[in-house]
N, CA, C and O atoms as CSV, one atom per row, in Angstrom:
chain,resi,resn,atom,element,x,y,z
A,1,MET,N,N,113.039,84.407,82.194
A,1,MET,CA,C,112.377,85.018,83.332
A,1,MET,C,C,113.040,86.375,83.592
A,1,MET,O,O,114.261,86.508,83.507
A,2,THR,N,N,112.228,87.359,83.903
A,2,THR,CA,C,112.749,88.713,84.096
A,2,THR,C,C,113.131,88.956,85.553
A,2,THR,O,O,112.789,88.189,86.453
A,3,LYS,N,N,113.856,90.059,85.746
A,3,LYS,CA,C,114.265,90.451,87.096
A,3,LYS,C,C,113.033,90.719,87.958
A,3,LYS,O,O,113.011,90.382,89.141
A,4,LYS,N,N,112.026,91.318,87.366
A,4,LYS,CA,C,110.797,91.626,88.105
A,4,LYS,C,C,110.115,90.343,88.582
A,4,LYS,O,O,109.663,90.260,89.724
A,5,GLU,N,N,110.046,89.353,87.704
A,5,GLU,CA,C,109.424,88.079,88.086
A,5,GLU,C,C,110.217,87.397,89.195
A,5,GLU,O,O,109.637,86.852,90.134
A,6,LEU,N,N,111.534,87.429,89.086
A,6,LEU,CA,C,112.372,86.818,90.116
A,6,LEU,C,C,112.234,87.545,91.451
A,6,LEU,O,O,112.184,86.911,92.505
A,7,SER,N,N,112.172,88.869,91.403
A,7,SER,CA,C,112.070,89.621,92.656
A,7,SER,C,C,110.729,89.405,93.343
A,7,SER,O,O,110.587,89.698,94.530
A,8,GLN,N,N,109.752,88.900,92.617
A,8,GLN,CA,C,108.449,88.617,93.219
A,8,GLN,C,C,108.535,87.509,94.267
A,8,GLN,O,O,107.684,87.436,95.154
A,9,LEU,N,N,109.529,86.661,94.179
A,9,LEU,CA,C,109.649,85.543,95.120
A,9,LEU,C,C,109.741,86.035,96.555
A,9,LEU,O,O,109.096,85.474,97.441
A,10,ARG,N,N,110.517,87.055,96.794
A,10,ARG,CA,C,110.654,87.604,98.142
A,10,ARG,C,C,109.298,88.107,98.645
A,10,ARG,O,O,108.935,87.894,99.801
A,11,TYR,N,N,108.565,88.769,97.768
A,11,TYR,CA,C,107.272,89.321,98.158
A,11,TYR,C,C,106.209,88.233,98.285
A,11,TYR,O,O,105.279,88.360,99.081
A,12,LEU,N,N,106.344,87.179,97.514
A,12,LEU,CA,C,105.426,86.045,97.652
A,12,LEU,C,C,105.554,85.435,99.039
A,12,LEU,O,O,104.551,85.122,99.680
A,13,ASN,N,N,106.786,85.267,99.503
A,13,ASN,CA,C,107.000,84.708,100.840
A,13,ASN,C,C,106.410,85.611,101.917
A,13,ASN,O,O,105.818,85.126,102.881
A,14,LYS,N,N,106.572,86.922,101.754
A,14,LYS,CA,C,106.006,87.857,102.724
A,14,LYS,C,C,104.481,87.826,102.691
A,14,LYS,O,O,103.829,87.926,103.731
A,15,GLU,N,N,103.922,87.689,101.502
A,15,GLU,CA,C,102.467,87.642,101.378
A,15,GLU,C,C,101.901,86.379,102.012
A,15,GLU,O,O,100.826,86.418,102.610
A,16,ILE,N,N,102.604,85.266,101.890
A,16,ILE,CA,C,102.170,84.023,102.534
A,16,ILE,C,C,102.096,84.228,104.041
A,16,ILE,O,O,101.114,83.846,104.677
A,17,GLU,N,N,103.132,84.830,104.610
A,17,GLU,CA,C,103.134,85.098,106.055
A,17,GLU,C,C,102.023,86.066,106.444
A,17,GLU,O,O,101.394,85.904,107.490
A,18,LEU,N,N,101.781,87.067,105.608
A,18,LEU,CA,C,100.720,88.035,105.877
A,18,LEU,C,C,99.353,87.359,105.892
A,18,LEU,O,O,98.529,87.641,106.762
A,19,LEU,N,N,99.112,86.470,104.937
A,19,LEU,CA,C,97.832,85.759,104.894
A,19,LEU,C,C,97.640,84.883,106.125
A,19,LEU,O,O,96.539,84.805,106.669
A,20,LYS,N,N,98.699,84.230,106.559
A,20,LYS,CA,C,98.602,83.398,107.760
A,20,LYS,C,C,98.284,84.252,108.982
A,20,LYS,O,O,97.505,83.848,109.845
A,21,LYS,N,N,98.889,85.430,109.050
A,21,LYS,CA,C,98.627,86.339,110.168
A,21,LYS,C,C,97.187,86.847,110.118
A,21,LYS,O,O,96.533,86.960,111.155
A,22,GLN,N,N,96.698,87.150,108.932
A,22,GLN,CA,C,95.329,87.644,108.788
A,22,GLN,C,C,94.312,86.608,109.236
A,22,GLN,O,O,93.322,86.954,109.882
A,23,ILE,N,N,94.536,85.353,108.906
A,23,ILE,CA,C,93.580,84.318,109.316
A,23,ILE,C,C,93.602,84.155,110.827
A,23,ILE,O,O,92.557,83.932,111.438
A,24,ALA,N,N,94.778,84.262,111.438
A,24,ALA,CA,C,94.864,84.159,112.897
A,24,ALA,C,C,94.142,85.323,113.563
A,24,ALA,O,O,93.444,85.137,114.560
A,25,GLU,N,N,94.308,86.517,113.017
A,25,GLU,CA,C,93.618,87.688,113.563
A,25,GLU,C,C,92.112,87.573,113.381
A,25,GLU,O,O,91.347,87.968,114.260
A,26,ALA,N,N,91.686,87.036,112.250
A,26,ALA,CA,C,90.254,86.871,111.996
A,26,ALA,C,C,89.652,85.869,112.973
A,26,ALA,O,O,88.547,86.072,113.477
A,27,GLU,N,N,90.376,84.793,113.239
A,27,GLU,CA,C,89.879,83.809,114.203
A,27,GLU,C,C,89.723,84.446,115.579
A,27,GLU,O,O,88.750,84.178,116.283
A,28,TYR,N,N,90.668,85.277,115.958
A,28,TYR,CA,C,90.596,85.945,117.259
A,28,TYR,C,C,89.408,86.911,117.306
A,28,TYR,O,O,88.671,86.947,118.291
A,29,ALA,N,N,89.227,87.692,116.237
A,29,ALA,CA,C,88.126,88.660,116.197
A,29,ALA,C,C,86.774,87.961,116.204
A,29,ALA,O,O,85.824,88.446,116.819
A,30,ILE,N,N,86.686,86.837,115.529
A,30,ILE,CA,C,85.430,86.096,115.471
A,30,ILE,C,C,85.073,85.551,116.845
A,30,ILE,O,O,83.901,85.529,117.222
A,31,GLU,N,N,86.068,85.116,117.586
A,31,GLU,CA,C,85.808,84.580,118.922
A,31,GLU,C,C,85.209,85.639,119.839
A,31,GLU,O,O,84.480,85.306,120.774
A,32,LYS,N,N,85.506,86.896,119.586
A,32,LYS,CA,C,84.998,87.982,120.420
A,32,LYS,C,C,83.586,88.420,120.012
A,32,LYS,O,O,82.957,89.199,120.728
A,33,ARG,N,N,83.094,87.944,118.903
A,33,ARG,CA,C,81.780,88.345,118.407
A,33,ARG,C,C,80.699,87.581,119.171
A,33,ARG,O,O,80.730,86.353,119.248
A,34,THR,N,N,79.748,88.318,119.731
A,34,THR,CA,C,78.642,87.685,120.449
A,34,THR,C,C,77.327,88.127,119.841
A,34,THR,O,O,77.217,89.213,119.271
A,35,ALA,N,N,76.338,87.270,119.973
A,35,ALA,CA,C,74.981,87.579,119.527
A,35,ALA,C,C,74.141,87.907,120.750
A,35,ALA,O,O,74.301,87.296,121.807
A,36,VAL,N,N,73.252,88.866,120.600
A,36,VAL,CA,C,72.373,89.275,121.692
A,36,VAL,C,C,70.944,89.182,121.185
A,36,VAL,O,O,70.643,89.594,120.065
A,37,ASP,N,N,70.062,88.636,122.023
A,37,ASP,CA,C,68.655,88.511,121.649
A,37,ASP,C,C,67.811,88.572,122.910
A,37,ASP,O,O,68.331,88.496,124.024
A,38,THR,N,N,66.508,88.710,122.726
A,38,THR,CA,C,65.589,88.676,123.871
A,38,THR,C,C,64.581,87.571,123.647
A,38,THR,O,O,64.166,87.303,122.519
A,39,VAL,N,N,64.196,86.940,124.731
A,39,VAL,CA,C,63.165,85.898,124.700
A,39,VAL,C,C,62.153,86.215,125.792
A,39,VAL,O,O,62.448,86.936,126.745
A,40,SER,N,N,60.965,85.666,125.635
A,40,SER,CA,C,59.961,85.891,126.683
A,40,SER,C,C,59.735,84.594,127.435
A,40,SER,O,O,59.870,83.502,126.883
A,41,GLY,N,N,59.390,84.737,128.700
A,41,GLY,CA,C,59.148,83.578,129.546
A,41,GLY,C,C,58.395,84.015,130.785
A,41,GLY,O,O,57.974,85.166,130.905
A,42,SER,N,N,58.235,83.085,131.693
A,42,SER,CA,C,57.529,83.417,132.932
A,42,SER,C,C,58.151,82.659,134.081
A,42,SER,O,O,59.006,81.796,133.883
A,43,ASN,N,N,57.716,82.988,135.287
A,43,ASN,CA,C,58.175,82.258,136.457
A,43,ASN,C,C,57.724,80.812,136.340
A,43,ASN,O,O,56.697,80.530,135.722
A,44,SER,N,N,58.463,79.914,136.916
A,44,SER,CA,C,58.086,78.503,136.835
A,44,SER,C,C,56.980,78.147,137.827
A,44,SER,O,O,56.351,77.098,137.689
A,45,GLU,N,N,56.736,78.979,138.800
A,45,GLU,CA,C,55.682,78.735,139.792
A,45,GLU,C,C,54.702,79.901,139.796
A,45,GLU,O,O,54.940,80.945,139.189
A,46,TRP,N,N,53.586,79.687,140.503
A,46,TRP,CA,C,52.568,80.727,140.576
A,46,TRP,C,C,53.094,81.915,141.322
A,46,TRP,O,O,53.777,81.630,142.305
A,47,PRO,N,N,52.930,83.115,141.076
A,47,PRO,CA,C,52.129,83.705,140.000
A,47,PRO,C,C,52.935,83.718,138.693
A,47,PRO,O,O,54.093,84.135,138.663
A,48,TYR,N,N,52.310,83.265,137.650
A,48,TYR,CA,C,52.965,83.216,136.342
A,48,TYR,C,C,52.943,84.610,135.740
A,48,TYR,O,O,51.902,85.097,135.299
A,49,GLN,N,N,54.088,85.232,135.729
A,49,GLN,CA,C,54.204,86.590,135.191
A,49,GLN,C,C,55.095,86.559,133.943
A,49,GLN,O,O,56.218,86.055,133.954
A,50,ARG,N,N,54.547,87.109,132.899
A,50,ARG,CA,C,55.300,87.139,131.638
A,50,ARG,C,C,56.411,88.188,131.745
A,50,ARG,O,O,56.174,89.326,132.150
A,51,ARG,N,N,57.648,87.773,131.365
A,51,ARG,CA,C,58.804,88.668,131.395
A,51,ARG,C,C,59.652,88.438,130.151
A,51,ARG,O,O,59.524,87.414,129.480
A,52,THR,N,N,60.516,89.400,129.852
A,52,THR,CA,C,61.479,89.209,128.757
A,52,THR,C,C,62.869,89.075,129.361
A,52,THR,O,O,63.214,89.729,130.345
A,53,PHE,N,N,63.642,88.215,128.743
A,53,PHE,CA,C,65.006,87.958,129.201
A,53,PHE,C,C,65.976,88.267,128.067
A,53,PHE,O,O,65.711,87.975,126.901
A,54,ARG,N,N,67.084,88.851,128.432
A,54,ARG,CA,C,68.146,89.143,127.464
A,54,ARG,C,C,69.151,87.998,127.528
A,54,ARG,O,O,69.622,87.627,128.603
A,55,ILE,N,N,69.472,87.445,126.358
A,55,ILE,CA,C,70.452,86.355,126.308
A,55,ILE,C,C,71.604,86.763,125.391
A,55,ILE,O,O,71.414,87.500,124.424
A,56,GLU,N,N,72.793,86.273,125.710
A,56,GLU,CA,C,73.990,86.540,124.918
A,56,GLU,C,C,74.716,85.230,124.659
A,56,GLU,O,O,74.640,84.288,125.448
A,57,GLY,N,N,75.416,85.193,123.543
A,57,GLY,CA,C,76.211,84.018,123.222
A,57,GLY,C,C,76.952,84.222,121.919
A,57,GLY,O,O,76.829,85.262,121.273
A,58,ILE,N,N,77.701,83.244,121.552
A,58,ILE,CA,C,78.449,83.306,120.296
A,58,ILE,C,C,77.539,82.817,119.183
A,58,ILE,O,O,76.890,81.778,119.300
A,59,ASP,N,N,77.502,83.580,118.110
A,59,ASP,CA,C,76.711,83.210,116.941
A,59,ASP,C,C,77.514,82.174,116.151
A,59,ASP,O,O,78.290,82.530,115.264
A,60,MET,N,N,77.329,80.908,116.470
A,60,MET,CA,C,78.156,79.840,115.897
A,60,MET,C,C,77.976,79.705,114.390
A,60,MET,O,O,78.940,79.412,113.682
A,61,LYS,N,N,76.763,79.911,113.887
A,61,LYS,CA,C,76.559,79.801,112.436
A,61,LYS,C,C,77.382,80.857,111.710
A,61,LYS,O,O,78.060,80.568,110.724
A,62,TRP,N,N,77.311,82.078,112.212
A,62,TRP,CA,C,78.072,83.153,111.596
A,62,TRP,C,C,79.562,82.867,111.720
A,62,TRP,O,O,80.314,83.052,110.763
A,63,TYR,N,N,79.985,82.423,112.880
A,63,TYR,CA,C,81.390,82.124,113.156
A,63,TYR,C,C,81.917,81.064,112.192
A,63,TYR,O,O,82.958,81.254,111.563
A,64,GLU,N,N,81.204,79.958,112.079
A,64,GLU,CA,C,81.660,78.865,111.218
A,64,GLU,C,C,81.667,79.272,109.751
A,64,GLU,O,O,82.589,78.929,109.011
A,65,LYS,N,N,80.642,80.000,109.331
A,65,LYS,CA,C,80.557,80.436,107.937
A,65,LYS,C,C,81.726,81.366,107.589
A,65,LYS,O,O,82.375,81.205,106.555
A,66,ARG,N,N,81.979,82.323,108.452
A,66,ARG,CA,C,83.060,83.287,108.227
A,66,ARG,C,C,84.421,82.594,108.245
A,66,ARG,O,O,85.271,82.865,107.396
A,67,LEU,N,N,84.623,81.716,109.195
A,67,LEU,CA,C,85.891,81.011,109.311
A,67,LEU,C,C,86.145,80.115,108.099
A,67,LEU,O,O,87.265,80.070,107.588
A,68,LYS,N,N,85.128,79.409,107.641
A,68,LYS,CA,C,85.288,78.557,106.457
A,68,LYS,C,C,85.647,79.387,105.235
A,68,LYS,O,O,86.513,79.003,104.449
A,69,ARG,N,N,84.982,80.525,105.079
A,69,ARG,CA,C,85.255,81.382,103.926
A,69,ARG,C,C,86.692,81.908,103.974
A,69,ARG,O,O,87.387,81.922,102.958
A,70,LEU,N,N,87.126,82.336,105.150
A,70,LEU,CA,C,88.497,82.838,105.287
A,70,LEU,C,C,89.528,81.746,105.021
A,70,LEU,O,O,90.529,81.983,104.345
A,71,LYS,N,N,89.287,80.565,105.547
A,71,LYS,CA,C,90.231,79.463,105.326
A,71,LYS,C,C,90.267,79.057,103.859
A,71,LYS,O,O,91.331,78.735,103.329
A,72,ARG,N,N,89.113,79.072,103.202
A,72,ARG,CA,C,89.057,78.735,101.783
A,72,ARG,C,C,89.846,79.764,100.971
A,72,ARG,O,O,90.596,79.410,100.061
A,73,LYS,N,N,89.666,81.038,101.312
A,73,LYS,CA,C,90.396,82.110,100.630
A,73,LYS,C,C,91.895,81.959,100.852
A,73,LYS,O,O,92.682,82.081,99.913
A,74,LEU,N,N,92.285,81.695,102.086
A,74,LEU,CA,C,93.697,81.526,102.413
A,74,LEU,C,C,94.292,80.345,101.662
A,74,LEU,O,O,95.377,80.449,101.091
A,75,LYS,N,N,93.591,79.240,101.662
A,75,LYS,CA,C,94.108,78.037,101.004
A,75,LYS,C,C,94.274,78.261,99.504
A,75,LYS,O,O,95.282,77.864,98.919
A,76,ARG,N,N,93.288,78.895,98.887
A,76,ARG,CA,C,93.347,79.151,97.446
A,76,ARG,C,C,94.525,80.074,97.117
A,76,ARG,O,O,95.268,79.828,96.167
A,77,ARG,N,N,94.686,81.128,97.903
A,77,ARG,CA,C,95.773,82.074,97.660
A,77,ARG,C,C,97.137,81.438,97.931
A,77,ARG,O,O,98.099,81.681,97.202
A,78,LEU,N,N,97.212,80.624,98.982
A,78,LEU,CA,C,98.469,79.928,99.286
A,78,LEU,C,C,98.869,78.999,98.149
A,78,LEU,O,O,100.045,78.920,97.793
A,79,GLU,N,N,97.899,78.299,97.581
A,79,GLU,CA,C,98.194,77.403,96.466
A,79,GLU,C,C,98.745,78.185,95.276
A,79,GLU,O,O,99.698,77.753,94.628
A,80,GLU,N,N,98.136,79.343,94.992
A,80,GLU,CA,C,98.625,80.176,93.892
A,80,GLU,C,C,100.053,80.646,94.156
A,80,GLU,O,O,100.907,80.604,93.270
A,81,LEU,N,N,100.298,81.089,95.375
A,81,LEU,CA,C,101.625,81.599,95.719
A,81,LEU,C,C,102.674,80.496,95.689
A,81,LEU,O,O,103.785,80.701,95.200
A,82,MET,N,N,102.320,79.330,96.208
A,82,MET,CA,C,103.269,78.217,96.219
A,82,MET,C,C,103.579,77.762,94.795
A,82,MET,O,O,104.712,77.390,94.490
A,83,GLU,N,N,102.572,77.791,93.928
A,83,GLU,CA,C,102.775,77.417,92.534
A,83,GLU,C,C,103.750,78.390,91.856
A,83,GLU,O,O,104.662,77.976,91.140
A,84,LYS,N,N,103.542,79.672,92.094
A,84,LYS,CA,C,104.428,80.688,91.509
A,84,LYS,C,C,105.843,80.541,92.066
A,84,LYS,O,O,106.826,80.669,91.336
A,85,ARG,N,N,105.931,80.271,93.369
A,85,ARG,CA,C,107.244,80.093,93.994
A,85,ARG,C,C,107.975,78.890,93.386
A,85,ARG,O,O,109.167,78.976,93.090
A,86,GLU,N,N,107.275,77.783,93.200
A,86,GLU,CA,C,107.883,76.594,92.596
A,86,GLU,C,C,108.347,76.881,91.176
A,86,GLU,O,O,109.399,76.400,90.756
A,87,GLU,N,N,107.567,77.662,90.437
A,87,GLU,CA,C,107.926,78.014,89.068
A,87,GLU,C,C,109.239,78.804,89.038
A,87,GLU,O,O,110.103,78.549,88.199
A,88,ILE,N,N,109.378,79.750,89.948
A,88,ILE,CA,C,110.603,80.563,90.006
A,88,ILE,C,C,111.791,79.706,90.436
A,88,ILE,O,O,112.871,79.813,89.856
A,89,GLU,N,N,111.602,78.862,91.439
A,89,GLU,CA,C,112.692,77.998,91.902
A,89,GLU,C,C,113.098,77.000,90.828
A,89,GLU,O,O,114.277,76.672,90.701
A,90,GLU,N,N,112.133,76.516,90.056
A,90,GLU,CA,C,112.432,75.601,88.953
A,90,GLU,C,C,113.280,76.309,87.900
A,90,GLU,O,O,114.242,75.738,87.386
A,91,TYR,N,N,112.925,77.545,87.584
A,91,TYR,CA,C,113.705,78.318,86.618
A,91,TYR,C,C,115.147,78.478,87.102
A,91,TYR,O,O,116.092,78.273,86.340
A,92,ILE,N,N,115.303,78.842,88.363
A,92,ILE,CA,C,116.650,79.044,88.916
A,92,ILE,C,C,117.454,77.749,88.835
A,92,ILE,O,O,118.648,77.781,88.538
A,93,SER,N,N,116.820,76.623,89.091
A,93,SER,CA,C,117.545,75.345,89.069
A,93,SER,C,C,117.965,74.935,87.664
A,93,SER,O,O,118.848,74.090,87.514
A,94,THR,N,N,117.352,75.513,86.630
A,94,THR,CA,C,117.724,75.160,85.255
A,94,THR,C,C,118.864,76.014,84.708
A,94,THR,O,O,119.343,75.761,83.603
A,95,VAL,N,N,119.302,77.015,85.456
A,95,VAL,CA,C,120.414,77.867,85.008
A,95,VAL,C,C,121.683,77.012,84.976
A,95,VAL,O,O,122.032,76.393,85.981
A,96,PRO,N,N,122.378,76.972,83.828
A,96,PRO,CA,C,123.538,76.078,83.710
A,96,PRO,C,C,124.774,76.517,84.504
A,96,PRO,O,O,125.540,75.666,84.957
A,97,ASP,N,N,124.982,77.814,84.682
A,97,ASP,CA,C,126.168,78.324,85.372
A,97,ASP,C,C,125.963,78.256,86.885
A,97,ASP,O,O,125.021,78.842,87.419
A,98,SER,N,N,126.851,77.539,87.566
A,98,SER,CA,C,126.730,77.336,89.010
A,98,SER,C,C,126.786,78.646,89.792
A,98,SER,O,O,126.015,78.841,90.732
A,99,LEU,N,N,127.694,79.539,89.409
A,99,LEU,CA,C,127.832,80.811,90.127
A,99,LEU,C,C,126.560,81.651,89.998
A,99,LEU,O,O,126.069,82.203,90.983
A,100,ILE,N,N,126.043,81.739,88.795
A,100,ILE,CA,C,124.814,82.510,88.570
A,100,ILE,C,C,123.656,81.870,89.324
A,100,ILE,O,O,122.828,82.568,89.910
A,101,ARG,N,N,123.599,80.560,89.307
A,101,ARG,CA,C,122.535,79.845,90.032
A,101,ARG,C,C,122.610,80.157,91.531
A,101,ARG,O,O,121.588,80.386,92.177
A,102,GLN,N,N,123.838,80.162,92.078
A,102,GLN,CA,C,124.012,80.513,93.496
A,102,GLN,C,C,123.572,81.949,93.766
A,102,GLN,O,O,122.894,82.225,94.756
A,103,ILE,N,N,123.960,82.850,92.887
A,103,ILE,CA,C,123.594,84.259,93.062
A,103,ILE,C,C,122.075,84.418,93.047
A,103,ILE,O,O,121.508,85.099,93.902
A,104,LEU,N,N,121.425,83.793,92.082
A,104,LEU,CA,C,119.964,83.898,91.984
A,104,LEU,C,C,119.281,83.286,93.204
A,104,LEU,O,O,118.317,83.842,93.730
A,105,THR,N,N,119.788,82.140,93.647
A,105,THR,CA,C,119.193,81.485,94.816
A,105,THR,C,C,119.363,82.336,96.066
A,105,THR,O,O,118.413,82.550,96.819
A,106,LEU,N,N,120.581,82.818,96.277
A,106,LEU,CA,C,120.839,83.619,97.475
A,106,LEU,C,C,120.056,84.932,97.458
A,106,LEU,O,O,119.608,85.403,98.503
A,107,ARG,N,N,119.895,85.513,96.290
A,107,ARG,CA,C,119.200,86.807,96.195
A,107,ARG,C,C,117.681,86.646,96.320
A,107,ARG,O,O,117.037,87.354,97.095
A,108,TYR,N,N,117.118,85.712,95.551
A,108,TYR,CA,C,115.657,85.651,95.466
A,108,TYR,C,C,115.021,84.637,96.409
A,108,TYR,O,O,113.932,84.888,96.925
A,109,VAL,N,N,115.658,83.520,96.644
A,109,VAL,CA,C,115.090,82.522,97.558
A,109,VAL,C,C,115.413,82.883,99.003
A,109,VAL,O,O,114.533,82.873,99.863
A,110,ASN,N,N,116.689,83.205,99.267
A,110,ASN,CA,C,117.109,83.508,100.639
A,110,ASN,C,C,116.969,84.983,101.000
A,110,ASN,O,O,116.972,85.335,102.179
A,111,GLY,N,N,116.845,85.850,99.990
A,111,GLY,CA,C,116.637,87.273,100.243
A,111,GLY,C,C,117.844,88.012,100.786
A,111,GLY,O,O,117.690,88.982,101.528
A,112,LEU,N,N,119.049,87.569,100.428
A,112,LEU,CA,C,120.263,88.218,100.930
A,112,LEU,C,C,120.584,89.483,100.133
A,112,LEU,O,O,120.148,89.644,98.993
A,113,SER,N,N,121.345,90.364,100.750
A,113,SER,CA,C,121.806,91.580,100.068
A,113,SER,C,C,122.976,91.209,99.155
A,113,SER,O,O,123.535,90.116,99.247
A,114,TRP,N,N,123.335,92.150,98.266
A,114,TRP,CA,C,124.455,91.894,97.355
A,114,TRP,C,C,125.749,91.679,98.133
A,114,TRP,O,O,126.564,90.838,97.755
A,115,GLN,N,N,125.944,92.417,99.198
A,115,GLN,CA,C,127.148,92.273,100.019
A,115,GLN,C,C,127.202,90.878,100.643
A,115,GLN,O,O,128.251,90.234,100.628
A,116,GLN,N,N,126.095,90.416,101.182
A,116,GLN,CA,C,126.048,89.085,101.797
A,116,GLN,C,C,126.282,87.996,100.757
A,116,GLN,O,O,126.929,86.988,101.041
A,117,ILE,N,N,125.757,88.198,99.557
A,117,ILE,CA,C,125.956,87.224,98.479
A,117,ILE,C,C,127.430,87.167,98.104
A,117,ILE,O,O,127.980,86.082,97.917
A,118,ALA,N,N,128.080,88.336,97.990
A,118,ALA,CA,C,129.503,88.386,97.635
A,118,ALA,C,C,130.337,87.638,98.663
A,118,ALA,O,O,131.254,86.902,98.297
A,119,VAL,N,N,130.036,87.813,99.933
A,119,VAL,CA,C,130.765,87.108,100.994
A,119,VAL,C,C,130.513,85.610,100.888
A,119,VAL,O,O,131.433,84.809,101.053
A,120,HIS,N,N,129.288,85.237,100.619
A,120,HIS,CA,C,128.924,83.819,100.573
A,120,HIS,C,C,129.587,83.087,99.406
A,120,HIS,O,O,130.106,81.985,99.584
A,121,VAL,N,N,129.573,83.690,98.211
A,121,VAL,CA,C,130.164,83.000,97.060
A,121,VAL,C,C,131.683,83.104,97.053
A,121,VAL,O,O,132.359,82.272,96.448
A,122,GLY,N,N,132.224,84.118,97.720
A,122,GLY,CA,C,133.681,84.238,97.836
A,122,GLY,C,C,134.353,84.528,96.508
A,122,GLY,O,O,133.764,85.153,95.625
A,123,GLY,N,N,135.586,84.072,96.372
A,123,GLY,CA,C,136.326,84.246,95.123
A,123,GLY,C,C,136.726,85.679,94.835
A,123,GLY,O,O,136.958,86.029,93.678
A,124,GLY,N,N,136.813,86.513,95.849
A,124,GLY,CA,C,137.206,87.899,95.636
A,124,GLY,C,C,136.120,88.746,95.000
A,124,GLY,O,O,136.396,89.846,94.520
A,125,ASN,N,N,134.902,88.259,94.987
A,125,ASN,CA,C,133.800,89.017,94.403
A,125,ASN,C,C,133.332,90.106,95.356
A,125,ASN,O,O,133.263,89.911,96.570
A,126,THR,N,N,133.015,91.255,94.777
A,126,THR,CA,C,132.448,92.349,95.567
A,126,THR,C,C,130.938,92.377,95.341
A,126,THR,O,O,130.408,91.664,94.489
A,127,ALA,N,N,130.269,93.202,96.111
A,127,ALA,CA,C,128.820,93.333,95.951
A,127,ALA,C,C,128.480,93.814,94.547
A,127,ALA,O,O,127.523,93.336,93.937
A,128,ASP,N,N,129.266,94.761,94.034
A,128,ASP,CA,C,129.005,95.290,92.691
A,128,ASP,C,C,129.278,94.258,91.604
A,128,ASP,O,O,128.532,94.180,90.628
A,129,SER,N,N,130.333,93.467,91.759
A,129,SER,CA,C,130.635,92.469,90.730
A,129,SER,C,C,129.558,91.384,90.690
A,129,SER,O,O,129.181,90.913,89.616
A,130,VAL,N,N,129.076,91.002,91.843
A,130,VAL,CA,C,128.006,89.997,91.898
A,130,VAL,C,C,126.731,90.559,91.268
A,130,VAL,O,O,126.050,89.872,90.507
A,131,ARG,N,N,126.418,91.806,91.591
A,131,ARG,CA,C,125.224,92.449,91.042
A,131,ARG,C,C,125.326,92.559,89.523
A,131,ARG,O,O,124.345,92.324,88.818
A,132,MET,N,N,126.498,92.914,89.017
A,132,MET,CA,C,126.681,93.053,87.571
A,132,MET,C,C,126.598,91.702,86.861
A,132,MET,O,O,126.035,91.617,85.770
A,133,MET,N,N,127.152,90.644,87.464
A,133,MET,CA,C,127.005,89.305,86.877
A,133,MET,C,C,125.524,88.957,86.764
A,133,MET,O,O,125.071,88.440,85.743
A,134,HIS,N,N,124.794,89.241,87.806
A,134,HIS,CA,C,123.352,88.995,87.851
A,134,HIS,C,C,122.651,89.772,86.730
A,134,HIS,O,O,121.852,89.207,85.983
A,135,ASN,N,N,122.953,91.068,86.619
A,135,ASN,CA,C,122.300,91.905,85.608
A,135,ASN,C,C,122.647,91.467,84.189
A,135,ASN,O,O,121.779,91.450,83.316
A,136,ARG,N,N,123.906,91.114,83.953
A,136,ARG,CA,C,124.316,90.655,82.616
A,136,ARG,C,C,123.603,89.362,82.241
A,136,ARG,O,O,123.160,89.192,81.105
A,137,PHE,N,N,123.497,88.462,83.201
A,137,PHE,CA,C,122.810,87.199,82.924
A,137,PHE,C,C,121.356,87.456,82.542
A,137,PHE,O,O,120.855,86.878,81.577
A,138,LEU,N,N,120.686,88.308,83.284
A,138,LEU,CA,C,119.274,88.571,83.001
A,138,LEU,C,C,119.083,89.326,81.689
A,138,LEU,O,O,118.057,89.161,81.029
A,139,LYS,N,N,120.056,90.155,81.300
A,139,LYS,CA,C,119.963,90.850,80.012
A,139,LYS,C,C,120.085,89.865,78.859
A,139,LYS,O,O,119.423,90.022,77.833
A,140,LYS,N,N,120.944,88.833,79.025
A,140,LYS,CA,C,121.113,87.819,77.980
A,140,LYS,C,C,119.821,87.049,77.762
A,140,LYS,O,O,119.486,86.695,76.632
A,141,LYS,N,N,119.113,86.797,78.818
A,141,LYS,CA,C,117.886,86.007,78.727
A,141,LYS,C,C,116.817,86.846,78.188
A,141,LYS,O,O,115.689,86.380,78.026
């Protein structure tokens, strides 16, 4: 697995959150959508005079259709993203070296900086030494 593929994990997580936010915004926007139409009618008592009335309401067919389509799109995309995320996490778990596995997990799953990773793994490692271990491992693969 390449560095580019591994770095996608951070962006996959952000994209999942973005999709969830988009569906929430779409639901809110749909709730504000109203349909307007006119109908004709008359007084219920004599004199019967023909008049037109303006009616407003929520277009439920449009609302349900749009919402179903958005949820279907979200679900399909979430499944793709979760599958890719599992693939990356599975790769990281197969790395035989514990230190490298920790570095990869902290960097790509948890999204920590090199400095934070160096502090977390300890052992006198600096941000640069952790980064170089990471780069050497990926070059070998």
